[in-house]
N, C-alpha and C positions, 0 to 999 in steps of 0.2 A: 442371485439377488444383486441388482444394480442400483446405484444411487446417482442422481444427477446433482452436482454441486456447483453453485454459482456464488460469486463474491462481487458485490457492487461497491464502487467507490463514490463517496460524496465529496465534493470539492469545497474547500474553504480557504479564504485568503485573509491574512492579517498584514496590513501595510504600516510602514513607519512614516515619519514626517517627510522623508525624501520622496514619497510616492507622487508628489506633484510633478517631478521630472522623470519618474521611473514607474513603469507598470509591469508587473509580473503576473502570469496566470499559470495554473496547474491543470493538467488533464490526465485522465486515465480511462481506459475502456473496461467494461466489466470483465472479470476473470472467471473462466469456467474450467473447473477441474474436469478431468475425464470421468467416466462412470467409475464409481468406487466399489471395489470388491472387498467386503469385510473378511473374506477367507484368504486373501492374498497375504503373503509374507513381505511384500514390497510396498513401501509408502507410495502414495499418489502425489507426484510432483508436477508443478506448472511454473511458468514464468510469464511475466508481463512487463509493461513499461509504464512508468509515471513520467510525464513530460512537463518540464517547466520552461516557459517562454518569457523572456524579459525584453522590454523595449524602452528606450530612453529618448527624451527630447534634447538632452545634452550628454556629453561624455560623463560617465559616472562609474564609480566602483560599486558593484552590486554584491551583496552577500545575502544568503538566505538559508533557511532550514526547512526541511520537509519532514513532517511527522505523520504517523498513522495512529489512530486511536484503537481502542480494544475491539471495536465493532459493537453490535447491538446487544450481545450477551457475552459473558465470560470476562476475562481480563487480558491485558497485553501479554502476560506470560502464559495464558491458556485461552486462546480465542476459540469461539464455538460458532458453528453454523447450526441452524435449527430447521426442523421439519415438524411442525406441530409441537408436540412436547418432547420429541426426540432431539438429541444433540450430537453433533459430530465435531470432534476436536480437530483443529488445523492451526497452522502458524504461517506468518509472513516474515521473510528475511530480506536483508539488504545485500547479502552476498551469496554467490552460487554454491558455496559449501554448506549453506544453511546453518551457520553457527551464530550469526548476529541477528537477533530478533529486531525487526523494524517496528519501532513504537514511538513513544514520545519522550524517551530518555529516562523513564521511571522503570522500576522493577527489572533493572538490568538490561533494558532494551536500548538500542542505538537509534540515532536519527541520521538523516542524510544532510550534510552541509556542503555548500559550494560558494564560490566567489570568483569574480573576474571583472576586468575592465569592460564596460559596455559602451560601445561607440554610438554616435548620434544616428538615429533612425535605422540602425541595422539590428534587427532582432536577433537574439541568441536563443537557440533551442537546445536544451540539454535533456537527454533521456537517462533515466535511472531505472535499472532493472529491479523488479520485485519478484522474489522467489517464494512460491507457496508450497506447503507440504501438508498432506493429511496422513497422519501416522497409520501404520498398518494394524490389522487385526482388531478394529473397533467393532464391538457388537452393537450394531445399530439397525433400526428398521429401514426398509426400502422407502424411498421418497425423494423429493427435491429439497435439498438442504441449501439454505441461503443465509447470508450475513451481509451487512453493509458497514464498510469501514470508511471513516472520514479522513481525508487528507488535509492537513493544515500546512499551508505555505506561509512562512513568516519572513518578511524582508524589510 
C-alpha cells in the first residue's frame, strides 16, 4: 500500500514602513514526500528550501521573520495532510534533528529570524532549510495526501 504525499506552500508578505527603500520576497517549491508505507517502522523524511530575497535602493539594515502556519487542517503542533476524509499526520521543522517545529511562535513552535546590512542594488538571497517528517506506522488509506502551508515573511 503506497501513498503519494505533497505539501504546497502559499507565500505571503507583510512589509513595514521601510518597504519604500527595501523589497523582500519569499519563495518555496512544493514539497513531495516519497511514497509512504504505513507498515514501515521508519518515518518518512524530506527536506526542502524556503528562499528569502531582499533588495534595497539605499544601504539599509534589514531584519525579518519567516513563519509557517498550521496548514489547511490540524494545528501547528499536529499538522495533517488529507485525502478525502482520511488524514495523515506530518510535521515541519527548522532544524535537521527535527526537534524545533517551524510555526508562528505559538504552541511551542519556533520561527526563523535573520538580519544583515543590505547594500545598494545588490540583492541578498538567503536559503533556509525546512525538514519534514511523516511519523511511522500510521493506519491510513491509500491515496494522494495534500496540505497547503502558508509562509509569512514579515520585514
